[in-house]
MDAnalysis code that builds the backbone (N, CA, C; Angstrom):
import MDAnalysis as mda
import numpy as np

u = mda.Universe.empty(726, n_residues=242, atom_resindex=np.repeat(np.arange(242), 3), trajectory=True)
u.add_TopologyAttr("name", ["N", "CA", "C"] * 242)
u.add_TopologyAttr("resid", np.arange(1, 243))
u.add_TopologyAttr("resname", ["UNK", "UNK", "UNK", "UNK", "UNK", "UNK", "UNK", "UNK", "UNK", "UNK", "UNK", "UNK", "UNK", "UNK", "UNK", "UNK", "UNK", "UNK", "UNK", "UNK", "UNK", "UNK", "UNK", "UNK", "UNK", "UNK", "UNK", "UNK", "UNK", "UNK", "UNK", "UNK", "UNK", "UNK", "UNK", "UNK", "UNK", "UNK", "UNK", "UNK", "UNK", "UNK", "UNK", "UNK", "UNK", "UNK", "UNK", "UNK", "UNK", "UNK", "UNK", "UNK", "UNK", "UNK", "UNK", "UNK", "UNK", "UNK", "UNK", "UNK", "UNK", "UNK", "UNK", "UNK", "UNK", "UNK", "UNK", "UNK", "UNK", "UNK", "UNK", "UNK", "UNK", "UNK", "UNK", "UNK", "UNK", "UNK", "UNK", "UNK", "UNK", "UNK", "UNK", "UNK", "UNK", "UNK", "UNK", "UNK", "UNK", "UNK", "UNK", "UNK", "UNK", "UNK", "UNK", "UNK", "UNK", "UNK", "UNK", "UNK", "UNK", "UNK", "UNK", "UNK", "UNK", "UNK", "UNK", "UNK", "UNK", "UNK", "UNK", "UNK", "UNK", "UNK", "UNK", "UNK", "UNK", "UNK", "UNK", "UNK", "UNK", "UNK", "UNK", "UNK", "UNK", "UNK", "UNK", "UNK", "UNK", "UNK", "UNK", "UNK", "UNK", "UNK", "UNK", "UNK", "UNK", "UNK", "UNK", "UNK", "UNK", "UNK", "UNK", "UNK", "UNK", "UNK", "UNK", "UNK", "UNK", "UNK", "UNK", "UNK", "UNK", "UNK", "UNK", "UNK", "UNK", "UNK", "UNK", "UNK", "UNK", "UNK", "UNK", "UNK", "UNK", "UNK", "UNK", "UNK", "UNK", "UNK", "UNK", "UNK", "UNK", "UNK", "UNK", "UNK", "UNK", "UNK", "UNK", "UNK", "UNK", "UNK", "UNK", "UNK", "UNK", "UNK", "UNK", "UNK", "UNK", "UNK", "UNK", "UNK", "UNK", "UNK", "UNK", "UNK", "UNK", "UNK", "UNK", "UNK", "UNK", "UNK", "UNK", "UNK", "UNK", "UNK", "UNK", "UNK", "UNK", "UNK", "UNK", "UNK", "UNK", "UNK", "UNK", "UNK", "UNK", "UNK", "UNK", "UNK", "UNK", "UNK", "UNK", "UNK", "UNK", "UNK", "UNK", "UNK", "UNK", "UNK", "UNK", "UNK", "UNK", "UNK", "UNK", "UNK", "UNK", "UNK", "UNK", "UNK", "UNK", "UNK"])
u.atoms.positions = np.array([
    [82.000, 95.755, 90.181],
    [81.904, 94.319, 90.010],
    [80.472, 93.813, 90.230],
    [79.675, 94.580, 90.936],
    [78.304, 94.190, 91.190],
    [78.178, 93.141, 92.277],
    [79.242, 92.876, 93.029],
    [79.217, 91.883, 94.103],
    [79.614, 92.572, 95.391],
    [78.783, 92.444, 96.420],
    [79.031, 93.149, 97.669],
    [80.093, 92.454, 98.499],
    [80.657, 93.229, 99.441],
    [81.626, 92.669, 100.376],
    [80.995, 91.507, 101.140],
    [79.732, 91.673, 101.499],
    [79.016, 90.639, 102.241],
    [78.961, 89.334, 101.444],
    [78.780, 89.450, 100.124],
    [78.714, 88.254, 99.286],
    [80.010, 87.467, 99.342],
    [81.137, 88.163, 99.319],
    [82.432, 87.486, 99.405],
    [82.591, 86.827, 100.778],
    [82.190, 87.536, 101.812],
    [82.305, 86.998, 103.169],
    [81.490, 85.718, 103.325],
    [80.280, 85.714, 102.767],
    [79.414, 84.534, 102.850],
    [80.029, 83.369, 102.082],
    [80.476, 83.642, 100.859],
    [81.094, 82.597, 100.048],
    [82.293, 81.975, 100.756],
    [83.132, 82.836, 101.307],
    [84.349, 82.352, 101.949],
    [84.034, 81.587, 103.233],
    [83.106, 82.102, 104.009],
    [82.735, 81.419, 105.246],
    [82.213, 80.013, 104.980],
    [81.391, 79.892, 103.968],
    [80.841, 78.576, 103.623],
    [81.924, 77.650, 103.070],
    [82.847, 78.229, 102.292],
    [83.945, 77.432, 101.758],
    [84.809, 76.896, 102.899],
    [85.051, 77.727, 103.895],
    [85.845, 77.288, 105.047],
    [85.129, 76.168, 105.799],
    [83.822, 76.270, 105.932],
    [83.057, 75.203, 106.590],
    [83.188, 73.905, 105.800],
    [83.097, 74.022, 104.469],
    [83.237, 72.839, 103.629],
    [84.630, 72.251, 103.725],
    [85.638, 73.114, 103.791],
    [87.018, 72.637, 103.896],
    [87.256, 71.909, 105.219],
    [86.688, 72.441, 106.286],
    [86.833, 71.780, 107.587],
    [86.297, 70.347, 107.516],
    [85.185, 70.197, 106.824],
    [84.602, 68.858, 106.662],
    [85.506, 67.975, 105.806],
    [86.005, 68.542, 104.703],
    [86.874, 67.779, 103.791],
    [88.147, 67.325, 104.502],
    [88.714, 68.195, 105.309],
    [89.955, 67.864, 106.018],
    [89.759, 66.680, 106.972],
    [88.516, 66.466, 107.393],
    [88.234, 65.370, 108.335],
    [87.990, 64.035, 107.639],
    [87.847, 64.043, 106.303],
    [87.540, 62.817, 105.575],
    [88.812, 62.066, 105.193],
    [88.969, 60.890, 105.711],
    [90.157, 60.091, 105.395],
    [90.126, 59.596, 103.950],
    [88.924, 59.462, 103.378],
    [88.813, 58.957, 102.004],
    [89.101, 60.051, 100.973],
    [89.210, 61.294, 101.435],
    [89.419, 62.405, 100.498],
    [90.907, 62.525, 100.205],
    [91.329, 61.966, 99.070],
    [92.749, 61.997, 98.697],
    [92.876, 62.114, 97.170],
    [92.469, 63.257, 96.609],
    [92.470, 63.435, 95.153],
    [93.880, 63.624, 94.593],
    [94.016, 63.402, 93.296],
    [95.301, 63.635, 92.635],
    [95.370, 65.057, 92.069],
    [94.215, 65.654, 91.843],
    [94.200, 67.000, 91.279],
    [94.719, 67.994, 92.306],
    [95.739, 68.764, 91.923],
    [96.463, 69.634, 92.853],
    [95.580, 70.661, 93.562],
    [94.658, 71.282, 92.832],
    [93.930, 72.405, 93.429],
    [92.993, 72.000, 94.565],
    [92.689, 70.678, 94.681],
    [91.808, 70.276, 95.778],
    [92.485, 69.328, 96.766],
    [93.790, 69.204, 96.671],
    [94.494, 68.437, 97.701],
    [94.350, 69.167, 99.033],
    [94.272, 68.449, 100.105],
    [94.022, 69.049, 101.416],
    [95.034, 70.142, 101.765],
    [96.299, 69.850, 101.561],
    [97.345, 70.830, 101.898],
    [97.197, 72.093, 101.061],
    [96.863, 71.931, 99.777],
    [96.711, 73.086, 98.897],
    [95.457, 73.897, 99.224],
    [94.433, 73.226, 99.702],
    [93.232, 73.942, 100.123],
    [93.543, 74.834, 101.326],
    [94.377, 74.341, 102.216],
    [94.788, 75.125, 103.392],
    [95.570, 76.358, 102.962],
    [96.492, 76.159, 102.011],
    [97.271, 77.286, 101.496],
    [96.371, 78.284, 100.759],
    [95.403, 77.755, 100.030],
    [94.484, 78.599, 99.273],
    [93.672, 79.484, 100.216],
    [93.189, 78.901, 101.288],
    [92.403, 79.671, 102.261],
    [93.236, 80.804, 102.849],
    [94.493, 80.532, 103.136],
    [95.380, 81.574, 103.668],
    [95.555, 82.693, 102.646],
    [95.626, 82.321, 101.359],
    [95.776, 83.323, 100.300],
    [94.519, 84.175, 100.157],
    [93.368, 83.551, 100.273],
    [92.104, 84.292, 100.198],
    [92.026, 85.319, 101.324],
    [92.447, 84.910, 102.507],
    [92.444, 85.821, 103.660],
    [93.301, 87.047, 103.371],
    [94.474, 86.815, 102.755],
    [95.371, 87.925, 102.406],
    [94.731, 88.848, 101.371],
    [94.058, 88.266, 100.372],
    [93.426, 89.073, 99.320],
    [92.270, 89.894, 99.893],
    [91.508, 89.297, 100.795],
    [90.414, 90.026, 101.449],
    [90.967, 91.178, 102.289],
    [92.044, 90.903, 103.005],
    [92.668, 91.922, 103.846],
    [93.192, 93.073, 102.994],
    [93.763, 92.750, 101.830],
    [94.298, 93.783, 100.939],
    [93.193, 94.724, 100.471],
    [92.016, 94.179, 100.186],
    [90.875, 95.005, 99.769],
    [90.470, 95.939, 100.896],
    [90.372, 95.404, 102.103],
    [89.949, 96.213, 103.247],
    [90.952, 97.318, 103.575],
    [92.238, 96.995, 103.528],
    [93.274, 97.992, 103.817],
    [93.294, 99.088, 102.753],
    [93.138, 98.687, 101.486],
    [93.123, 99.662, 100.397],
    [91.917, 100.584, 100.509],
    [90.782, 100.025, 100.874],
    [89.570, 100.834, 101.019],
    [89.701, 101.808, 102.188],
    [90.291, 101.341, 103.281],
    [90.485, 102.206, 104.443],
    [91.396, 103.383, 104.105],
    [92.495, 103.098, 103.397],
    [93.427, 104.159, 103.013],
    [92.744, 105.167, 102.090],
    [91.941, 104.670, 101.165],
    [91.216, 105.542, 100.236],
    [90.209, 106.407, 100.993],
    [89.450, 105.791, 101.879],
    [88.447, 106.535, 102.653],
    [89.092, 107.636, 103.492],
    [90.202, 107.303, 104.125],
    [90.884, 108.295, 104.971],
    [91.353, 109.480, 104.143],
    [91.931, 109.196, 102.976],
    [92.430, 110.272, 102.113],
    [91.296, 111.136, 101.596],
    [90.173, 110.512, 101.247],
    [88.999, 111.253, 100.762],
    [88.452, 112.162, 101.862],
    [88.333, 111.610, 103.070],
    [87.787, 112.392, 104.179],
    [88.675, 113.583, 104.517],
    [89.995, 113.361, 104.524],
    [90.940, 114.444, 104.827],
    [90.894, 115.532, 103.758],
    [90.855, 115.108, 102.497],
    [90.815, 116.091, 101.416],
    [89.500, 116.874, 101.434],
    [88.413, 116.177, 101.671],
    [87.101, 116.844, 101.692],
    [87.078, 117.951, 102.735],
    [87.605, 117.649, 103.921],
    [87.600, 118.636, 105.004],
    [88.458, 119.849, 104.674],
    [89.475, 119.652, 103.851],
    [90.387, 120.745, 103.494],
    [90.000, 121.449, 102.194],
    [88.924, 120.985, 101.563],
    [88.546, 121.541, 100.263],
    [87.354, 122.488, 100.340],
    [86.173, 121.924, 100.558],
    [84.948, 122.712, 100.478],
    [84.414, 123.172, 101.832],
    [83.685, 124.245, 101.804],
    [83.047, 124.797, 102.994],
    [81.780, 123.998, 103.301],
    [81.770, 123.345, 104.445],
    [80.585, 122.623, 104.917],
    [80.710, 122.524, 106.431],
    [79.642, 122.137, 107.154],
    [79.657, 122.187, 108.627],
    [80.892, 121.606, 109.323],
    [81.439, 120.494, 108.815],
    [82.561, 119.856, 109.496],
    [83.911, 120.121, 108.811],
    [83.953, 121.109, 107.926],
    [85.190, 121.367, 107.202],
    [86.219, 122.062, 108.083],
    [87.468, 122.037, 107.644],
    [88.523, 122.790, 108.304],
    [88.244, 124.279, 108.085],
    [88.391, 125.076, 109.132],
    [88.123, 126.524, 109.028],
    [88.907, 127.163, 107.888],
    [90.106, 126.656, 107.668],
    [90.971, 127.230, 106.632],
    [91.038, 126.337, 105.400],
    [89.893, 125.757, 105.034],
    [89.834, 124.933, 103.832],
    [90.047, 125.811, 102.603],
    [90.249, 125.199, 101.462],
    [90.561, 125.955, 100.254],
    [89.453, 126.931, 99.867],
    [88.210, 126.491, 99.924],
    [87.116, 127.397, 99.568],
    [87.087, 128.612, 100.489],
    [87.238, 128.393, 101.789],
    [87.231, 129.511, 102.735],
    [88.399, 130.457, 102.498],
    [89.557, 129.910, 102.157],
    [90.722, 130.767, 101.891],
    [90.476, 131.638, 100.658],
    [89.874, 131.040, 99.634],
    [89.565, 131.819, 98.437],
    [88.574, 132.924, 98.774],
    [87.593, 132.613, 99.588],
    [86.606, 133.626, 100.006],
    [87.281, 134.726, 100.832],
    [88.204, 134.340, 101.699],
    [88.918, 135.322, 102.519],
    [89.786, 136.238, 101.656],
    [90.411, 135.645, 100.653],
    [91.235, 136.439, 99.729],
    [90.354, 137.447, 98.995],
    [89.224, 136.995, 98.547],
    [88.287, 137.861, 97.838],
    [87.862, 139.031, 98.728],
    [87.545, 138.725, 99.975],
    [87.126, 139.773, 100.918],
    [88.254, 140.767, 101.179],
    [89.471, 140.251, 101.324],
    [90.602, 141.134, 101.599],
    [90.850, 142.095, 100.427],
    [90.849, 141.565, 99.216],
    [91.097, 142.424, 98.050],
    [90.012, 143.496, 97.946],
    [88.757, 143.094, 98.182],
    [87.661, 144.043, 98.082],
    [87.685, 145.114, 99.142],
    [88.148, 144.771, 100.341],
    [88.121, 145.728, 101.450],
    [89.406, 146.541, 101.580],
    [90.566, 145.914, 101.337],
    [91.844, 146.589, 101.555],
    [92.545, 147.081, 100.293],
    [92.114, 146.597, 99.144],
    [92.742, 147.056, 97.898],
    [91.688, 147.802, 97.066],
    [90.884, 147.056, 96.315],
    [89.818, 147.711, 95.544],
    [88.912, 146.680, 94.891],
    [87.611, 146.951, 94.932],
    [86.657, 146.082, 94.262],
    [86.705, 146.262, 92.748],
    [87.437, 147.252, 92.306],
    [87.583, 147.476, 90.871],
    [88.703, 146.635, 90.261],
    [89.495, 146.022, 91.129],
    [90.592, 145.194, 90.653],
    [90.054, 143.988, 89.867],
    [90.734, 143.676, 88.771],
    [90.338, 142.512, 87.976],
    [90.396, 141.246, 88.821],
    [91.382, 141.177, 89.715],
    [91.534, 140.003, 90.577],
    [90.295, 139.796, 91.435],
    [89.749, 140.883, 91.965],
    [88.553, 140.811, 92.815],
    [87.388, 140.239, 92.018],
    [87.209, 140.739, 90.812],
    [86.082, 140.302, 89.988],
    [86.253, 138.853, 89.523],
    [87.467, 138.505, 89.156],
    [87.721, 137.137, 88.699],
    [87.531, 136.115, 89.823],
    [88.074, 136.431, 90.991],
    [87.945, 135.512, 92.121],
    [86.486, 135.406, 92.541],
    [85.760, 136.515, 92.458],
    [84.330, 136.476, 92.749],
    [83.609, 135.533, 91.804],
    [84.053, 135.492, 90.551],
    [83.476, 134.566, 89.579],
    [83.773, 133.124, 89.939],
    [84.989, 132.882, 90.452],
    [85.337, 131.517, 90.876],
    [84.398, 131.056, 91.991],
    [84.184, 131.929, 92.952],
    [83.360, 131.586, 94.119],
    [81.952, 131.196, 93.693],
    [81.407, 131.898, 92.700],
    [80.057, 131.587, 92.227],
    [79.985, 130.218, 91.550],
    [81.122, 129.760, 91.022],
    [81.154, 128.477, 90.312],
    [81.448, 127.287, 91.220],
    [81.883, 127.575, 92.448],
    [82.229, 126.481, 93.366],
    [80.952, 125.788, 93.826],
    [80.772, 124.565, 93.359],
    [79.569, 123.802, 93.722],
    [79.891, 122.317, 93.673],
    [80.344, 121.761, 94.781],
    [80.705, 120.338, 94.785],
    [79.513, 119.436, 94.522],
    [79.748, 118.347, 93.792],
    [78.706, 117.358, 93.520],
    [79.177, 116.035, 94.093],
    [78.421, 115.482, 95.051],
    [78.818, 114.239, 95.706],
    [77.908, 113.083, 95.309],
    [78.469, 111.882, 95.309],
    [77.645, 110.693, 95.202],
    [76.944, 110.518, 96.545],
    [75.995, 109.594, 96.626],
    [75.305, 109.336, 97.886],
    [76.301, 108.964, 98.969],
    [77.326, 108.169, 98.605],
    [78.388, 107.847, 99.549],
    [79.717, 108.013, 98.827],
    [80.339, 109.204, 98.934],
    [81.579, 109.471, 98.203],
    [82.774, 108.663, 98.684],
    [82.623, 107.929, 99.805],
    [83.752, 107.165, 100.331],
    [83.802, 105.744, 99.788],
    [82.792, 105.339, 99.028],
    [82.753, 103.972, 98.534],
    [82.849, 103.928, 97.018],
    [84.055, 103.664, 96.481],
    [84.196, 103.607, 95.029],
    [83.556, 102.355, 94.462],
    [82.986, 102.450, 93.279],
    [82.405, 101.293, 92.618],
    [83.236, 100.994, 91.385],
    [84.062, 99.971, 91.464],
    [84.934, 99.648, 90.353],
    [86.022, 100.680, 90.190],
    [86.516, 100.840, 88.992],
    [87.575, 101.813, 88.740],
    [87.006, 103.086, 88.146],
    [87.862, 104.095, 88.028],
    [87.434, 105.356, 87.446],
    [87.106, 106.380, 88.501],
    [87.059, 107.647, 88.100],
    [86.815, 108.734, 89.029],
    [85.328, 108.888, 89.316],
    [85.004, 109.245, 90.544],
    [83.623, 109.501, 90.903],
    [83.214, 110.873, 90.371],
    [81.903, 111.146, 90.235],
    [81.454, 112.453, 89.749],
    [81.996, 113.615, 90.571],
    [82.184, 113.416, 91.875],
    [82.654, 114.496, 92.731],
    [84.069, 114.945, 92.384],
    [84.832, 114.076, 91.696],
    [86.203, 114.439, 91.332],
    [86.238, 115.700, 90.473],
    [85.220, 115.900, 89.630],
    [85.185, 117.085, 88.776],
    [85.187, 118.351, 89.626],
    [84.451, 118.329, 90.751],
    [84.390, 119.493, 91.625],
    [85.725, 119.750, 92.301],
    [86.411, 118.690, 92.728],
    [87.715, 118.857, 93.368],
    [88.749, 119.386, 92.375],
    [88.721, 118.860, 91.168],
    [89.647, 119.330, 90.138],
    [89.386, 120.801, 89.837],
    [88.089, 121.169, 89.734],
    [87.729, 122.558, 89.454],
    [88.187, 123.471, 90.584],
    [87.963, 123.048, 91.842],
    [88.345, 123.874, 92.984],
    [89.845, 124.100, 93.010],
    [90.615, 123.038, 92.760],
    [92.067, 123.188, 92.716],
    [92.482, 124.129, 91.589],
    [91.734, 124.082, 90.494],
    [92.017, 124.989, 89.389],
    [91.756, 126.443, 89.771],
    [90.661, 126.678, 90.500],
    [90.369, 128.026, 90.978],
    [91.437, 128.477, 91.979],
    [91.916, 127.532, 92.770],
    [92.969, 127.852, 93.731],
    [94.251, 128.267, 93.023],
    [94.610, 127.529, 91.980],
    [95.811, 127.847, 91.212],
    [95.704, 129.223, 90.564],
    [94.549, 129.498, 89.970],
    [94.351, 130.805, 89.328],
    [94.340, 131.941, 90.352],
    [93.745, 131.677, 91.514],
    [93.727, 132.688, 92.579],
    [95.141, 132.991, 93.037],
    [95.958, 131.945, 93.166],
    [97.350, 132.123, 93.571],
    [98.099, 132.997, 92.560],
    [97.863, 132.748, 91.294],
    [98.521, 133.538, 90.251],
    [98.071, 135.003, 90.304],
    [96.789, 135.220, 90.581],
    [96.246, 136.587, 90.627],
    [96.817, 137.389, 91.798],
    [96.920, 136.752, 92.968],
    [97.432, 137.508, 94.124],
    [98.933, 137.738, 94.013],
    [99.637, 136.822, 93.359],
    [101.065, 137.043, 93.118],
    [101.264, 138.230, 92.180],
    [100.335, 138.356, 91.220],
    [100.436, 139.458, 90.261],
    [100.152, 140.808, 90.914],
    [99.432, 140.800, 92.045],
    [99.137, 142.063, 92.742],
    [100.389, 142.655, 93.387],
    [101.372, 141.815, 93.620],
    [102.634, 142.302, 94.183],
    [102.519, 142.780, 95.619],
    [103.227, 143.871, 95.945],
    [103.314, 144.325, 97.337],
    [102.008, 144.886, 97.890],
    [101.072, 145.253, 97.025],
    [99.807, 145.783, 97.556],
    [98.958, 144.671, 98.189],
    [99.284, 143.434, 97.846],
    [98.580, 142.316, 98.482],
    [99.364, 141.912, 99.723],
    [98.933, 142.392, 100.892],
    [99.657, 142.122, 102.143],
    [98.668, 141.864, 103.278],
    [97.980, 140.735, 103.256],
    [96.996, 140.425, 104.300],
    [97.664, 140.090, 105.628],
    [96.965, 140.326, 106.722],
    [97.472, 139.947, 108.040],
    [97.124, 138.493, 108.360],
    [96.178, 137.972, 107.641],
    [95.797, 136.557, 107.802],
    [96.885, 135.712, 107.143],
    [97.675, 135.025, 107.955],
    [98.816, 134.268, 107.421],
    [98.395, 133.134, 106.485],
    [97.156, 132.653, 106.641],
    [96.697, 131.544, 105.810],
    [96.468, 131.955, 104.354],
    [96.312, 133.250, 104.116],
    [96.084, 133.689, 102.737],
    [97.231, 134.545, 102.196],
    [98.367, 134.560, 102.904],
    [99.548, 135.205, 102.340],
    [99.896, 134.490, 101.049],
    [100.439, 135.218, 100.096],
    [100.693, 134.662, 98.762],
    [101.480, 133.348, 98.800],
    [102.588, 133.327, 99.529],
    [103.431, 132.127, 99.567],
    [102.720, 130.969, 100.252],
    [102.091, 131.256, 101.397],
    [101.403, 130.213, 102.160],
    [100.235, 129.639, 101.368],
    [99.503, 130.514, 100.692],
    [98.359, 130.045, 99.910],
    [98.832, 129.193, 98.733],
    [99.900, 129.617, 98.084],
    [100.435, 128.846, 96.969],
    [100.874, 127.458, 97.400],
    [101.516, 127.370, 98.558],
    [101.949, 126.075, 99.098],
    [100.753, 125.187, 99.399],
    [99.713, 125.797, 99.961],
    [98.506, 125.043, 100.303],
    [97.832, 124.495, 99.047],
    [97.745, 125.300, 98.012],
    [97.136, 124.852, 96.754],
    [97.923, 123.672, 96.182],
    [99.237, 123.763, 96.223],
    [100.068, 122.660, 95.723],
    [99.838, 121.385, 96.532],
    [99.632, 121.549, 97.836],
    [99.353, 120.399, 98.692],
    [98.015, 119.763, 98.317],
    [97.022, 120.599, 98.009],
    [95.713, 120.079, 97.628],
    [95.776, 119.343, 96.294],
    [96.597, 119.824, 95.382],
    [96.793, 119.144, 94.101],
    [97.451, 117.784, 94.337],
    [98.421, 117.754, 95.250],
    [99.089, 116.487, 95.590],
    [98.106, 115.519, 96.233],
    [97.210, 116.042, 97.051],
    [96.199, 115.191, 97.691],
    [95.258, 114.583, 96.648],
    [94.928, 115.366, 95.630],
    [94.058, 114.864, 94.561],
    [94.713, 113.679, 93.852],
    [96.020, 113.802, 93.611],
    [96.761, 112.710, 92.967],
    [96.792, 111.485, 93.880],
    [96.942, 111.719, 95.183],
    [96.976, 110.612, 96.130],
    [95.637, 109.884, 96.167],
    [94.540, 110.643, 96.177],
    [93.211, 110.036, 96.185],
    [93.024, 109.158, 94.947],
    [93.431, 109.673, 93.781],
    [93.316, 108.903, 92.547],
    [94.150, 107.621, 92.617],
    [95.355, 107.737, 93.169],
    [96.236, 106.574, 93.295],
    [95.626, 105.532, 94.234],
    [95.100, 105.987, 95.371],
    [94.521, 105.064, 96.344],
    [93.232, 104.433, 95.825],
    [92.469, 105.195, 95.050],
    [91.265, 104.636, 94.440],
    [91.649, 103.539, 93.449],
    [92.728, 103.792, 92.701],
    [93.224, 102.784, 91.768],
    [93.722, 101.542, 92.493],
    [94.404, 101.751, 93.620],
    [94.894, 100.612, 94.420],
    [93.732, 99.753, 94.901],
    [92.665, 100.426, 95.347],
    [91.504, 99.688, 95.825],
    [90.843, 98.926, 94.686],
    [90.713, 99.580, 93.545],
    [90.110, 98.927, 92.377],
    [90.919, 97.692, 91.970],
    [92.245, 97.817, 91.986],
    [93.114, 96.688, 91.636],
    [92.951, 95.539, 92.632],
    [92.881, 95.889, 93.916],
    [92.730, 94.859, 94.949],
    [91.393, 94.141, 94.807],
    [90.346, 94.887, 94.451],
    [89.022, 94.293, 94.237],
    [89.060, 93.310, 93.072],
    [89.729, 93.693, 91.991],
    [89.823, 92.820, 90.818],
    [90.596, 91.545, 91.142],
    [91.690, 91.694, 91.882],
    [92.496, 90.529, 92.264],
    [91.686, 89.606, 93.159],
    [90.960, 90.193, 94.106],
    [90.119, 89.393, 95.001],
    [89.010, 88.700, 94.220],
    [88.442, 89.374, 93.237],
    [87.389, 88.782, 92.412],
    [87.901, 87.524, 91.715],
    [89.126, 87.608, 91.190],
    [89.704, 86.473, 90.459],
    [89.925, 85.268, 91.355],
    [90.326, 85.486, 92.589],
    [90.602, 84.347, 93.464],
    [89.312, 83.640, 93.881],
    [88.206, 84.350, 93.742],
    [86.904, 83.727, 94.004],
    [86.299, 83.130, 92.731],
    [86.326, 83.916, 91.650],
    [85.579, 83.551, 90.444],
    [86.451, 83.153, 89.261],
    [87.751, 83.326, 89.355],
    [88.625, 83.027, 88.225],
    [89.092, 81.578, 88.167],
    [90.075, 81.344, 87.291],
    [90.633, 80.000, 87.129],
    [91.281, 79.538, 88.425],
    [90.974, 78.304, 88.823],
    [91.469, 77.709, 90.070],
    [90.991, 78.496, 91.295],
    [89.945, 79.282, 91.121],
    [89.416, 80.076, 92.224],
    [88.505, 79.277, 93.139],
    [87.925, 79.962, 94.084],
    [87.100, 79.319, 95.102],
    [85.931, 78.540, 94.502],
    [85.206, 79.146, 93.580],
    [84.044, 78.474, 93.007],
    [84.447, 77.258, 92.187],
    [85.561, 77.368, 91.458],
    [86.037, 76.217, 90.678],
    [86.475, 75.089, 91.597],
    [87.111, 75.430, 92.697],
    [87.555, 74.389, 93.641],
    [86.360, 73.695, 94.284],
    [85.325, 74.471, 94.624],
    [84.121, 73.858, 95.187],
    [83.522, 72.854, 94.211],
    [83.395, 73.272, 92.958],
    [82.798, 72.401, 91.943],
    [83.644, 71.142, 91.737],
    [84.967, 71.302, 91.770],
    [85.862, 70.162, 91.580],
    [85.774, 69.194, 92.759],
    [85.665, 69.744, 93.959],
    [85.502, 68.903, 95.156],
    [84.221, 68.090, 95.049],
    [83.145, 68.744, 94.605],
    [81.859, 68.041, 94.467],
    [81.957, 66.916, 93.431],
    [82.665, 67.186, 92.338],
    [82.841, 66.155, 91.313],
    [83.612, 64.964, 91.871],
    [84.637, 65.260, 92.668],
    [85.450, 64.192, 93.258],
    [84.610, 63.364, 94.232],
    [83.832, 64.035, 95.067],
    [82.980, 63.317, 96.019],
    [81.922, 62.480, 95.303],
    [81.470, 62.991, 94.134],
    [80.454, 62.265, 93.369],
    [81.015, 61.008, 92.704],
    [82.345, 60.864, 92.718],
    [82.971, 59.694, 92.079],
    [82.941, 58.462, 92.979],
    [82.588, 58.639, 94.246],
    [82.534, 57.517, 95.191],
    [81.181, 56.820, 95.116],
    [81.064, 55.614, 95.702],
    [79.787, 54.894, 95.681],
    [78.626, 55.784, 96.130],
    [77.486, 55.618, 95.460],
    [76.259, 56.390, 95.678],
    [76.330, 57.785, 95.072],
    [77.512, 58.186, 94.561],
    [77.634, 59.461, 93.856],
    [77.073, 60.645, 94.637],
    [76.161, 61.381, 93.986],
    [75.596, 62.585, 94.606],
    [74.617, 62.265, 95.732],
    [74.325, 61.005, 95.900],
    [73.450, 60.595, 97.004],
    [74.241, 60.143, 98.227],
    [75.570, 60.183, 98.110],
    [76.390, 59.765, 99.245],
    [76.331, 60.822, 100.351],
    [76.521, 60.359, 101.570],
    [76.472, 61.274, 102.703],
    [77.559, 62.341, 102.616],
    [78.733, 61.954, 102.136],
    [79.836, 62.912, 102.033],
    [79.506, 64.042, 101.056],
    [78.948, 63.674, 99.907],
    [78.580, 64.680, 98.908],
    [77.489, 65.598, 99.450],
    [76.465, 64.985, 100.031],
    [75.322, 65.753, 100.550],
    [75.765, 66.720, 101.637],
    [76.634, 66.286, 102.525],
    [77.066, 67.139, 103.641],
    [77.924, 68.305, 103.146],
    [78.852, 68.027, 102.233],
    [79.688, 69.110, 101.698],
    [78.823, 70.133, 100.958],
    [77.907, 69.643, 100.152],
    [77.015, 70.522, 99.394],
    [76.163, 71.377, 100.335],
    [75.728, 70.786, 101.435],
    [74.928, 71.515, 102.415],
    [75.741, 72.643, 103.040],
    [76.979, 72.338, 103.362],
    [77.835, 73.333, 104.021],
    [78.149, 74.525, 103.124],
    [78.468, 74.260, 101.859],
    [78.837, 75.378, 100.982],
    [77.610, 76.196, 100.549],
    [76.429, 75.593, 100.691],
    [75.205, 76.341, 100.377],
    [74.641, 77.053, 101.605],
    [75.194, 76.717, 102.776],
    [74.751, 77.350, 104.007],
    [73.401, 76.861, 104.485],
    [73.054, 75.629, 104.130],
    [71.751, 75.072, 104.575],
    [71.825, 74.495, 105.982],
])
């Protein structure tokens, strides 16, 4: 959207200051519904809900991204048994306990060489809708996990590691969980994007905050002295933050 969270907070804070002033004016009694005092109070409550929805959606998205990241790629703060580490452990086991000549060993080794996550500067902050560049790396890793699972299942009884985290069944379950997490991240990113769009409309859309401010100013300008009246000047000062 190109508008920061701070920008919305500033706009809303100033609007609330202006509303407090309007609520105190006995002469303020418009016929237009969107700027009636009671409706302004209801509108402010709705804006608060829309802002809260954005924050909650972003928090849920961030948490899911952080959890998935720790369980996916090998990095200093990752889970010891993340997907990349499990694939590496499987590769080591096949090479040491079965044979480096196995096609599975060579194929999985190829997967490991291709694992290279690409992150945005801040992967926890989505900008608008759509997948971030890092999603390609997560999708690829899950794909390598799925193929690795198929390869070790094909090895049959000769694949019998003592590491329970890379047993065929356990590894397959883990890969499926990571695929489910990817879907959850996409869903939560979409939820956040939707909440941002809805919040944008209540500020900038029809009957939104900016339209109500402009309508209030027009109404105040209809009284004696127009835009030079104290009421107009004070409201304008408050919404501009002067």
